[in-house]
N, C-alpha and C positions, 0 to 999 in steps of 0.2 A: 504494500500500500504506500502510495506517495503521501506523506504527512505534511500538512501545512498548518500554520497558525492563522486562523481567520479572525478578522475584526469586522464584524458586521455592524424612545424611545417611545408618547406616554398614554396610557389607557385613561379614558374618561372616568372610569369607575372600576370598582373591584369586580373582575369578571372571572371566567371559568378556570378551574385548576387544569393544568395540562395533562396530568396523569393521576390515577387513583380517583376515588369518589370526589367529585367536585363539591366544595362547600361554597363555591361562588356560582355566579350565573353562567349557564352553558351558552354563552353568547354566540358561539360560532358553530354549534352542532347542527342546526338545521334539521331537516328530515334525515332519518338514518335507519338502516336495517343492519342488525348485528351480523347476519350471515354475509350479506353483500359487502358491507364495509370491511369485514375481516378479510374477505377474499381480495378486495381492492388493496388493502394495506399489505397483505402478504406479497402481492405482486410488486408493490413499491419497495418492500424490504429486499426482495430478490434483486430488483434493479440496483438498489443502493449497494448491496453486497458485491454484485458484479463490478460496479464502478470502483469500489474501494479494494477489490480483489481480496475479500475475506470470506471465510466459510461460515455457514450458519445452519442451524437445525430448526425446521418449522415448528417443532413441538416445544421450543424454548421461548416462544413469544410470550411476553407479559403485556396484557392489554390495558390501555388507559381508558379514560372517560369516553363512553360511546364509541369506542374503537377509533377515536381521533388520533391516538398515539399508540405506539407499540415500542417495546424495549426488549432487548435480548443480548446475550453474550455472543460475540463474534470473534473469529480468528484466535490469536494468542494474546490473552490479557487485554482484550478490547471490549467495548460496549457500544452498541448501536441504539440510537434513539431516533425513531421515525415519527414525524408529525405531519398532519395534513389539515387543510381547511378548504371549504368549498367557497367558490366565488372569487372576486378580484381582490387584489391587495388593497388595503385601506388602513386608515389610521387606527381603527379599532383593534386590529390584530397585529399591527406593526410592532408594538411593544413586546408582545409574546414571541413574535417571530425572531426578533433580534436579541431577546433577553439573555439566552444562554451565552452567546458570543460576547455581548457587552459585559456581562458579569465576569466571564473568564478573563477579560482584559482588565477589568477595574478592580477586582477583589485582591486584597493582599495575599501574598503567598501563604501566610499562616492560617488562612481560612480553609479548613479541610474540605476538599471537593474533588471529584474526578475532573481532570483537565481535558478541555476540548482540544482534539487533535486535528480534525478535518471536518468539512461539511460540504454538502451539495444540495442544490435546489433545482426543482423543475416543475412544470405544469403539465397536466394531462387530463383530458375529459372534464374540464371545469374545476379541477382541484389543484391547489398548490401543495407541493410536498417539500419537506426539508429533512434531510438525513444528517445526523451528527454522530461522529465517532469520538468516543471518550476513552481515557484510561479506565480500566476496570477497577472498581473499588475493592479493598481488601475484604469488605463485608457489605451486605445489602442493607436495605432500609429496615427500620424496627417494626414496621407494620405494613400490611397491604391496604390499609384504609386510613381515614383521618384519625381513627381512635387507636390509642396504645393497646397492645395486647394485655390480657389479664396476666398478673404475676410478673410483669416486667420489672427487672431489677438492673440497675446500671451503677457502675462504680463511681466513687467520688470524683475521680479524675475526669470522667465523662462530663459531669455537671460543671466542673471547673473549666474544662475546655469549651463547653457550650457558652458559658457566660463570657469568657474572654473573646470567643469568636464573634458573638453578637456585638460586643463592644467594638471590635475591629471593623465589622461590616458597617456599623453606624457612623464610623468616621470617614467612610468613602464619600467623596464629593461627586454629586451627580445632579442633572436636571431632569432625570427620569422620575415620573410619579408612579408609585404603586397604587395610591388611593388619594383622591383630591379632597380638599376641605369642603368644596361645594357638595360633594356626594355625602359626606358625613353630616353636613347641616340638613340634608334632606332625610337621611335614613335614621339618624339617631332619635329625633323627636318622634318619628313614625313608630318605632318599635320600643322605645324606652318610656314613652308617655310624658316626656317633659323636654323643654328646651334646654340645650346644653351648649355652652360656648365651645367653639372649636379652636380657641386661642391656645395652642400648645406648640412645643417644639417639634420639628420634623427632622428625620434623619433617614439615611439609607437603611433598607431592610431587605431581607430575603423575600419577604412578602407572602410566603405560601408555606409557613412552617407548621404543617400538620405532620403527624407521625409517620406517614408514608414517604415523607420527603426528608427524613433525617435518619442517619445510619448509626448502628451500634453493633457490638460494643466499642468499636473504633468510630469516633464521630466523623460523619460526613454530612454535607449539605447537598441534596439532590434537587434537580428541577428548578432552575433559576429564571424561568420565563417571565415572572412578574416582579422581579426585584426592582426597587426604586424607593422614592421618598414615601414615608408613612409616619404616623405619630410615633414619637419616641417610646420604645417599649412594645411596639406592635407585635414583633415576632414572638416575644415571650408571652404576650397576651393571647395570641392565636394558639400557641402550643398548650397553654393552660386551659383555655376554653374548649379546645378540641378533646381534652381529656376529662371533661366534667362528668361523663357517665362511667368513668373509671376512677372512683374517689381516691384510691390508694396512690395512683400515679399523679393525679391532680394535686394531692397534698405534697408530693415530692417536688413538683414544679413550683408550687407556691413557696415552699421552703427555700428553693434555690433562688427565687426572685422576690422574696418578701420585701426587701428594702425598696425595690422598684415599685412593686404593686401597691405599697402603702404610701407612695408619693403621689402628688397631684397628677403628674404626667402618667404614671403607671395606672392610676385609677381611670384616667381618660382613655388610655389604650385598651384597658379591659372593657370599658363601656362601648367603645367603638367595635371591638371584636364581637361583643354580645349582640349589638345591633345588626351586624352583618350576618352572623349565624341565624338570628331570628328572621331576617329577610329570607334566608334559604328555607327555614321552617315554614314560613308563610307560603312557599312554593311547593309544599308537600315533600320536602327533603329533611332528613334527620329529625323526625318527630321525637326521638328519644332524648334529644338535647333540650327540648323546650322547657321542661320543668327545672332542670338544674341551671339553665341560663337565666330564667326569670328569678330564681332564687338568688343567684349571684347579683343580678341587677338590683334586687331589693336591698341587698347588703351594701352595695356600692353607692346608691343614691341616698342623699340626706333625707 
């Protein structure tokens, strides 16, 4: 494979997760059929592997949201991520399309992530495709969904590395937006039942830190499509709220970020994450989160 380093931002609002169960809006899914889309994506994976001159096994595909993404090990020590979107290129998906490459270029070396080695884009039958080849991580993600698995135990050094990595990410300078203040001014009163000032500090964030996008026991951050500016503490808030139906793990996240969560900025980040999850609940997604989310909101609001 010929390896090159590619350098390829902003979404108007919090939109769909690129892989794993989306806790955001599936903005680009359109109509889909699992069988037809899987076959289409298998063909795209085959084309990508031919281009990169790597071997692959069809039964090793890991499917993302509505088959819009597929991931698999390829070749020797490599990982392929295949993405597709229907329709023409436009600003709404440009941030997700460019996110992994811009994150790879912008993030400090100390932020643990598989490094992007090469990429290829093409169009076919009304779909845009993007294939990305990464170094294969030493271990996979902690979960196959937004929720942490029952009985999850992580060593102290993992939590220490997580805190230091999130601090490093927050110091990255960017004009990309993960989520905009206007969107929070709309969605927070809608789902929290009260007007809340969005005057808070903003900093770079991974932007999609659910449990399927973080690795262990060796820490890795996966899936950088939506990185960009967000309220300070947003990543920690998303990780915590995505674990609310696993109280044991949620308590561990709170302990790791207690100082942040008890600050005004951390409280705002938690309320923002709650409002976004509740928007998904209103769309008949993740009903199991509604009760613990509303309970958390009740504790956070005066």
